[in-house]
C-alpha positions as CSV (number, residue, x, y, z in Angstrom):
1,X,-23.8,-15.4,52.9
2,X,-20.3,-14.7,51.7
3,X,-19.3,-16.2,48.3
4,X,-16.0,-18.0,48.3
5,X,-13.6,-17.1,45.5
6,X,-12.6,-20.0,43.3
7,X,-10.7,-20.3,39.9
8,X,-14.0,-20.5,38.2
9,X,-15.2,-17.1,39.5
10,X,-12.3,-15.3,37.4
11,X,-13.4,-17.0,34.1
12,X,-17.0,-15.8,34.6
13,X,-16.2,-12.1,34.7
14,X,-17.8,-9.5,32.5
15,X,-14.6,-8.7,30.8
16,X,-14.5,-10.5,27.3
17,X,-11.8,-13.2,26.9
18,X,-10.0,-12.3,23.5
19,X,-8.1,-14.7,21.4
20,X,-5.8,-11.9,20.2
21,X,-4.3,-8.8,21.8
22,X,-4.6,-5.4,20.3
23,X,-1.5,-4.0,18.9
24,X,0.2,-1.2,21.0
25,X,1.1,0.9,17.9
26,X,-1.0,0.9,14.8
27,X,-4.3,-0.8,13.7
28,X,-5.2,-4.3,14.3
29,X,-4.2,-7.3,16.5
30,X,-1.0,-8.8,17.7
31,X,-0.1,-12.4,18.5
32,X,-2.5,-14.8,19.9
33,X,-3.2,-14.6,23.8
34,X,-5.1,-17.8,24.2
35,X,-4.7,-21.4,23.1
36,X,-7.7,-20.9,20.8
37,X,-5.8,-18.2,18.8
38,X,-2.7,-20.3,18.6
39,X,-4.7,-23.2,17.3
40,X,-6.1,-21.0,14.5
41,X,-2.8,-19.6,13.7
42,X,-1.1,-23.1,13.4
43,X,-4.1,-24.2,11.1
44,X,-3.7,-21.1,9.1
45,X,0.1,-21.8,8.5
46,X,-0.6,-25.4,7.8
47,X,-3.4,-24.6,5.3
48,X,-1.0,-22.2,3.6
49,X,2.1,-24.4,3.4
50,X,0.3,-27.8,2.9
51,X,-0.9,-27.3,-0.6
52,X,2.0,-25.2,-1.7
53,X,3.7,-27.9,-3.7
54,X,0.5,-28.4,-5.7
55,X,-0.1,-24.7,-6.4
56,X,3.6,-23.4,-6.8
57,X,4.0,-24.2,-10.5
58,X,4.1,-21.5,-13.1
59,X,0.6,-22.2,-14.5
60,X,-1.0,-22.4,-11.0
61,X,0.7,-19.6,-9.0
62,X,-2.4,-17.2,-9.5
63,X,-4.6,-20.0,-7.9
64,X,-2.2,-20.0,-4.9
65,X,-2.3,-16.3,-4.5
66,X,-6.1,-16.4,-4.6
67,X,-6.1,-19.3,-2.0
68,X,-3.8,-17.3,0.3
69,X,-5.9,-14.3,-0.1
70,X,-9.0,-16.1,0.9
71,X,-7.1,-17.5,4.0
72,X,-6.1,-14.1,4.9
73,X,-9.5,-12.8,4.7
74,X,-10.6,-15.6,6.9
75,X,-7.9,-14.9,9.5
76,X,-9.0,-11.2,9.5
77,X,-12.6,-12.2,10.2
78,X,-11.5,-14.5,13.0
79,X,-9.4,-11.7,14.5
80,X,-12.3,-9.2,14.1
81,X,-14.8,-11.5,15.9
82,X,-12.5,-12.9,18.6
83,X,-10.2,-9.9,19.2
84,X,-10.6,-6.4,20.7
85,X,-12.4,-3.9,18.5
86,X,-9.7,-2.6,15.9
87,X,-8.7,1.1,16.2
88,X,-5.5,3.2,15.8
89,X,-3.3,2.9,18.9
90,X,-0.4,5.2,19.8
91,X,1.2,3.6,22.8
92,X,0.2,2.6,26.2
93,X,-2.9,4.7,26.7
94,X,-6.3,3.0,27.0
95,X,-8.4,5.9,25.8
């Protein structure tokens, strides 16, 4: 019996579906490659800009820096879990 190919077959491949692409040069991840990654990025930007008027006062600026630092760590963890393994890359080679 020959299996027919359907759009669902391609989504069930053994290749992991990453939310973020690996950078071509350097270490880390580039822009999102799926809608999941774009939603996370939009939520991150909203979380950074939304409370800014409350935090951006001379007596609260340090609180905002700690808050943004926490969001940055959260974004890094999401990229680490949902992106390709990080490593140094030097161009197009896939080795």
